[in-house]
C-alpha positions in Angstrom: -21.5 -2.0 -13.6 -19.9 1.1 -12.9 -23.0 3.2 -11.3 -24.1 0.1 -9.7 -21.1 -0.6 -8.4 -20.2 2.6 -7.1 -23.3 2.7 -5.1 -23.3 -0.2 -3.9 -19.6 0.9 -1.9 -21.3 3.9 -0.9 -24.6 2.0 1.0 -22.2 -0.6 2.3 -19.9 2.5 3.8 -22.6 3.5 5.3 -23.8 0.3 6.8 -20.5 0.2 8.5 -20.3 3.7 9.7 -23.8 3.0 11.5 -22.6 -0.1 13.1 -19.7 2.0 14.5 -22.3 4.2 16.0 -24.4 1.8 17.2 -21.4 1.2 19.6 -22.9 4.1 21.3 -26.0 2.6 22.4 -24.3 -0.9 23.8 -24.1 0.0 27.8 -21.2 -2.7 28.0 -19.0 -0.9 25.6 -17.2 1.8 28.0 -14.7 2.8 24.8 -17.7 3.9 22.9 -17.4 7.6 23.6 -13.7 7.6 22.2 -14.4 6.6 18.6 -18.2 7.8 18.0 -16.9 11.3 17.0 -15.0 9.9 15.0 -17.3 7.7 12.2 -19.6 10.9 12.7 -15.8 12.8 11.1 -15.7 9.9 8.8 -18.7 10.3 7.7 -18.6 13.7 7.1 -15.5 13.7 4.8 -16.8 11.0 2.8 -19.8 13.0 2.2 -17.4 15.6 1.1 -15.1 12.7 -0.6 -18.5 11.3 -2.7 -20.8 14.6 -3.1 -18.3 17.2 -4.4 -17.0 14.6 -7.1 -20.8 13.9 -8.0 -21.2 17.9 -8.7 -18.9 18.3 -11.4 -19.8 18.7 -14.4 -16.1 18.7 -16.4 -12.6 18.6 -15.2 -9.0 19.3 -16.6 -6.4 19.7 -14.7 -3.0 20.5 -17.2 0.0 20.8 -14.9 4.0 22.1 -15.2 6.7 19.5 -16.0 8.4 20.0 -13.2 5.6 19.7 -10.8 7.1 16.2 -10.6 10.3 17.3 -8.9 8.7 19.9 -6.5 6.7 16.5 -5.4 10.9 15.2 -4.9 11.9 17.7 -3.5 9.2 18.5 -0.9 9.6 14.8 -0.1 13.2 14.9 -0.1 13.3 18.3 2.2 10.7 16.9 4.4 12.6 13.6 5.0 16.4 15.1 5.5 15.3 18.0 6.9 14.0 16.6 10.2 17.2 14.6 10.4 20.1 16.7 9.7 18.1 19.4 12.4 18.5 16.8 15.0 21.9 15.4 13.8 22.9 18.6 14.7 21.6 19.5 17.5 18.7 21.8 16.5 15.4 20.0 17.8 13.2 23.4 16.9 12.9 22.3 13.1 12.6 18.5 13.7 9.9 19.4 16.0 8.1 22.0 14.2 7.6 19.0 11.0 6.8 16.5 13.2 4.0 17.6 15.4 2.5 19.4 12.3 2.5 16.2 10.1 1.7 14.4 13.2 4.3 12.0 13.2 5.2 10.0 15.9 8.7 10.5 15.7 10.9 6.9 17.2 13.0 7.2 20.0 15.6 6.3 17.9 16.3 8.1 14.5 15.3 5.1 11.3 14.3 2.6 13.8 12.5 0.4 11.6 15.7 -0.2 9.5 18.1 0.1 13.0 15.8 -3.0 13.9 16.9 -4.9 11.0 20.2 -4.1 10.7 20.7 -5.1 14.2 19.3 -8.7 13.6 21.7 -9.2 10.7 24.3 -8.1 13.2 23.2 -10.7 15.6 23.5 -13.5 12.8 25.9 -13.1 12.0 27.2 -13.2 15.4 25.7 -16.4 15.8 22.0 -15.5 17.9 19.1 -17.0 16.4 17.3 -14.0 15.9 13.9 -15.5 15.8 13.4 -16.8 19.0 12.4 -15.2 22.2 15.3 -13.8 25.0 17.7 -14.7 22.5 20.9 -12.7 24.2 21.0 -10.4 21.4 17.7 -8.8 20.5 15.1 -7.2 22.8 12.8 -9.3 21.2 12.1 -12.0 18.6 12.8 -10.7 15.1 9.0 -10.3 13.4 10.9 -10.3 9.8 11.0 -13.3 7.4 14.0 -15.7 7.5 14.8 -14.1 4.1 16.2 -11.0 5.7 19.2 -12.6 6.9 20.1 -13.4 3.0 21.0 -9.6 3.7 24.2 -10.7 5.3 25.5 -12.0 2.1 25.7 -8.3 0.9 29.7 -7.8 1.0 32.2 -5.2 3.1 29.6 -6.0 5.6 27.5 -2.5 4.2 24.5 -3.9 5.5 25.6 -3.1 9.2 23.8 -1.1 12.4 27.5 1.1 12.3 26.0 2.5 9.2 21.7 2.2 10.0 22.7 6.8 9.6 24.3 6.9 6.2 21.8 4.0 5.0 18.8 5.7 6.2 19.7 8.8 4.0 20.0 7.0 1.4 16.8 5.8 1.2 15.0 9.0 1.8 16.7 10.2 -1.6 16.2 6.8 -3.4 12.3 7.2 -2.4 12.0 11.1 -3.3 13.6 10.1 -6.8 10.6 6.9 -6.5 8.2 9.0 -6.1 8.8 11.5 -8.6 8.8 8.6 -11.1 5.6 8.0 -10.4 4.5 11.5 -10.5 6.4 11.7 -14.2 4.1 8.5 -15.1 1.3 10.6 -13.9 -1.2 13.0 -15.0 -3.8 15.6 -14.1 -4.6 15.4 -10.5 -3.0 12.7 -9.6 -0.2 14.1 -9.2 -1.2 17.0 -6.5 -2.4 14.0 -4.9 1.2 12.4 -4.9 2.0 16.1 -3.7 -0.5 15.4 -0.5 1.0 12.1 0.4 4.5 13.5 0.6 3.4 16.0 2.9 1.1 12.9 4.4 2.2 11.4 8.0 2.1 8.1 6.3 5.0 9.0 3.7 6.8 10.7 6.3 6.5 8.1 8.8 7.7 5.6 6.3 11.2 7.3 5.4 11.8 8.3 8.8 11.7 4.7 10.0 13.8 3.6 7.5 10.7 0.5 7.1 11.5 -1.9 4.7 8.0 -1.3 2.8 9.8 1.4 1.3 12.0 -0.6 -0.2 8.7 -3.0 -1.6 7.5 0.2 -3.3 11.1 0.3 -4.7 11.1 -3.2 -6.4 7.0 -2.8 -7.7 8.9 0.4 -9.6 12.1 -1.0 -10.9 10.0 -4.5 -11.9 7.4 -1.6 -14.4 10.8 0.2 -15.4 12.3 -3.5 -16.4 10.0 -4.8 -17.7 8.9 -1.8 -19.7 12.1 -1.2 -21.3 12.9 -5.2 -22.2 9.5 -6.8 -22.5 11.3 -10.2 -22.6 11.2 -13.5 -21.0 14.6 -12.8 -18.8 13.7 -9.3 -18.3 10.3 -10.8 -16.2 12.2 -13.4 -14.4 14.2 -10.2 -12.8 11.2 -8.9 -12.4 9.6 -12.3 -10.6 13.3 -13.0 -8.9 12.4 -8.8 -7.2 9.1 -10.0 -6.1 10.2 -12.3 -4.7 13.1 -11.9 -2.8 10.7 -8.7 -1.4 8.4 -11.3 0.0 10.8 -13.2 1.7 11.6 -10.3 3.9 7.9 -9.6 5.3 5.5 -12.7 3.1 3.4 -9.9 2.1 4.9 -8.5 -0.4 4.8 -12.3 -2.1 1.1 -10.6 -3.3 3.2 -8.5 -5.6 3.2 -11.4 -7.8 -0.1 -10.6 -9.9 2.0 -7.9 -11.1 3.6 -10.4 -13.2 0.2 -11.6 -15.2 1.3 -9.5 -18.0 3.6 -12.2 -18.3 1.2 -14.6 -20.0 1.4 -12.6 -23.6 4.6 -13.8 -24.4 5.8 -17.0 -25.8 6.6 -19.6 -22.4 5.7 -16.4 -20.6 3.9 -19.3 -18.2 7.2 -20.2 -17.3 8.2 -16.7 -15.2 4.1 -17.7 -13.1 4.8 -21.1 -12.7 8.6 -20.5 -11.3 7.4 -17.6 -9.3 3.9 -19.8 -7.2 6.2 -23.2 -7.1 9.5 -20.6 -5.3 6.7 -18.8 -3.5 5.2 -22.0 -2.3 8.3 -23.8 -1.6 9.2 -20.7 1.1 5.7 -20.8 2.7 6.4 -24.7 4.0 9.8 -24.1 4.9 9.1 -21.1 6.8 5.4 -22.0 8.1 6.1 -21.6 11.7 7.6 -18.3 11.0 4.7 -17.1 8.9 2.2 -18.0 11.8 4.4 -16.1 13.9 3.6 -12.9 11.7 0.0 -13.4 10.8 -1.1 -14.0 14.7 1.3 -10.8 16.0 -1.2 -8.4 13.3 -4.5 -10.1 14.8 -3.7 -9.1 17.8 -3.4 -5.4 16.7 -6.5 -4.2 18.1 -5.2 -0.5 19.0 -8.5 1.1 19.5 -7.0 4.4 19.8 -6.3 7.2 16.9 -3.0 6.6 15.8 -1.1 6.1 12.6 -2.5 2.3 12.4 -4.8 1.2 9.6 -6.5 -2.0 9.7 -9.3 -4.7 9.0 -9.1 -5.6 13.0 -9.2 -2.7 14.9 -11.8 -1.0 12.5 -14.0 -4.0 13.4 -13.0 -3.5 17.3 -15.3 -0.5 16.8 -18.5 -2.4 16.1 -20.9 -4.4 18.3 -19.4 -8.2 18.3 -21.9 -10.3 16.3 -20.7 -13.7 15.5 -20.9 -14.6 11.8 -20.1 -17.9 10.4 -17.0 -19.3 11.1 -15.2 -18.9 14.8 -13.9 -15.9 15.4 -15.5 -14.0 11.9 -17.4 -10.9 12.8 -20.4 -9.0 11.0 -18.0 -5.8 10.7 -15.5 -8.3 8.7 -18.2 -9.3 6.5 -19.2 -5.7 6.1 -15.7 -4.6 5.9 -14.7 -7.4 3.0 -18.3 -6.5 0.7 -17.4 -3.1 1.1 -14.3 -3.9 -0.8 -16.3 -6.6 -3.1 -18.3 -3.6 -4.4 -15.5 -1.2 -4.4 -13.8 -3.9 -7.2 -16.6 -4.2 -9.0 -16.8 -0.8 -9.9 -13.2 -0.7 -10.8 -14.2 -3.9 -13.0 -17.1 -0.9 -14.6 -14.1 1.9 -14.8 -11.6 -0.7 -16.5 -14.7 -1.4 -18.7 -15.4 2.2 -19.8 -12.2 3.0 -19.9 -10.8 4.0 -23.6 -7.2 4.0 -22.7 -5.4 0.6 -22.2 -2.0 1.0 -20.0 -0.6 -2.2 -18.7 2.5 -0.6 -16.9 0.0 1.8 -15.1 -2.5 -1.0 -14.4 0.6 -3.1 -13.4 1.6 -0.8 -10.5 -2.4 -0.5 -9.6 -2.9 -4.4 -8.7 0.8 -4.2 -7.4 0.4 -1.8 -5.1 -3.5 -2.2 -4.9 -2.6 -6.1 -3.5 0.0 -5.4 -1.3 -2.2 -3.0 1.2 -5.2 -5.3 0.9 -2.6 -8.2 1.9 -1.6 -6.4 4.9 -4.6 -3.6 5.8 -7.4 -6.2 4.6 -6.2 -10.0 5.0 -3.9 -9.9 7.7 -5.9 -7.6 9.8 -3.4 -4.6 10.9 -0.8 -2.2 9.8 1.0 1.0 10.8 0.2 3.8 8.8 2.8 4.1 5.8 1.5 1.0 4.7 -0.7 3.6 2.8 2.0 4.3 0.7 1.3 1.4 -1.4 -2.0 3.1 -2.9 0.5 6.0 -4.3 1.2 3.0 -6.8 -2.8 3.0 -8.1 -2.5 7.2 -8.6 -0.8 6.8 -12.8 -3.9 4.3 -13.5 -6.7 5.8 -11.1 -6.1 9.5 -13.4 -6.6 8.4 -17.0 -10.3 9.3 -16.8 -11.1 11.5 -19.4 -13.2 13.6 -18.1 -16.1 13.2 -21.3 -18.1 10.8 -19.2 -19.4 12.1 -15.7 -19.8 9.0 -14.3 -15.5 8.1 -14.8 -14.8 11.7 -13.7 -17.1 11.0 -11.1 -14.8 7.5 -10.3 -11.3 8.8 -10.9 -12.1 12.0 -8.5 -13.5 9.9 -6.2 -11.0 7.6 -5.7 -8.0 9.9 -5.9 -10.1 11.9 -3.1 -10.4 9.0 -0.8 -5.9 7.7 -1.9 -5.6 11.2 -0.7 -7.4 10.9 2.8 -5.6 7.5 3.3 -2.5 9.3 2.4 -2.6 12.4 4.8 -5.4 11.5 7.6 -3.6 10.1 11.2 -6.2 10.9 13.9 -9.0 8.7 12.6 -8.1 5.3 11.8 -11.9 4.0 10.6 -11.8 7.0 8.3 -8.2 6.5 6.8 -8.4 2.0 6.8 -12.2 2.8 5.1 -11.0 5.1 2.5 -8.0 2.8 1.8 -9.7 -0.4 1.4 -12.0 1.2 -0.6 -9.4 2.5 -3.0 -7.4 -0.5 -3.3 -10.6 -2.9 -4.0 -11.0 0.0 -7.1 -8.0 -0.4 -8.4 -7.7 -4.1 -7.9 -10.6 -4.4 -9.7 -9.9 -1.7 -12.5 -6.1 -3.1 -12.8 -7.1 -6.1 -13.0 -9.2 -6.1 -16.0 -7.2 -4.3 -18.0 -4.4 -6.4 -17.3 -7.3 -9.3 -18.3 -8.2 -7.2 -21.2 -4.5 -6.6 -23.0 -3.8 -9.8 -22.5 -6.2 -11.7 -24.4 -5.7 -9.1 -27.2 -2.2 -9.5 -27.2 -2.8 -13.2 -27.6 -5.7 -12.7 -30.6 -3.4 -10.6 -32.4 -0.5 -13.5 -31.8 -2.4 -16.5 -32.8 -4.1 -14.6 -36.1 -0.4 -13.6 -36.9 0.1 -17.4 -36.7 -3.1 -18.1 -38.9 -2.1 -16.0 -41.6 1.5 -17.3 -41.8 
């Protein structure tokens, strides 16, 4: 399945690229001249991403124990440095960083965080922030209603008056999370994390102060918690963390797949049932808000090559051919088939992987599920969605160089994660690299979790029978 899945993924990816290139021959498509060159560039990069690993006969990468901290320092300097320079009135260093890394600096520092805090302030003042022309916000808030629960934090800490301090704290915490991920990763994966710390998606996430950073914190905190205390109460807390961030943006509910290993524990099913019921009840209670959020994604066809990811802008670059249900294009089917093939490739990888790592798999399943929920299913996401792929790096890095097929899979997928974590000027390239990597990680992590859970349940039954 490993070789078949990899081959199918590459063939279907080629079909996607060919379909984009065909737009050049469509006289009705006046935008073809702008994105056909992007398709040829993507083709060349994908040939290198898959071709170079195929030529490797062995690979062993050792790193210093200090490297994770170097990654954290790089992240901190490149995020806090420009902010500090701007705060002190010196724009030269900040401009150098933002232009050099292709980060489109917002008109206001911590733009996204500021919108959240303004929404909280307006809610405290009695305005309905979820309706247009509410008298307080320029536009209706796009976040889930659960975001307003943050107003229960005491001492009015979460207020727009504290946006700068909170933004800096978020930069520090995110950089420490990156350090933890690097320490949890081996070999080549650490260099992928280093590249990501230098890349626009990660820096954009921190510069905007976007709440996706908190989603990553929640995933890492959940793993740290259940890794330290593999008890039912710890899993309930992890489920609560995931549910809370889901009420902010909906797609973080996909992190619930991280909870599957709880089935190993006695009465572990109660955690999953509680999470599913709570999620379902919240979705029903806020259905109109969910539809508004989903519609805003589907409208983002942005044909320009900026810091965007998504199935919708990629399919918009193809000749439209409706298939199946209304609104479904041939491009949607092709992108979906690429994801399915990469998912099968990941399953083959997990079945061939000798090492079984439950917590690595939890991170991979959580990060890939959230990425796919936003970029593949919802269809659009800003470039910082690529940061979710960093949660997949620890698992993908585990392959041994004893098997060339396994080594090829590991290096190729790490290369795809690096591409999606750095490239911001080619939407087609970054999106397809991310979808393949995420689908692979979801298949690999999910299979690992199933195998580990089945082995644990089988062992428990044997112990019970012996007693």
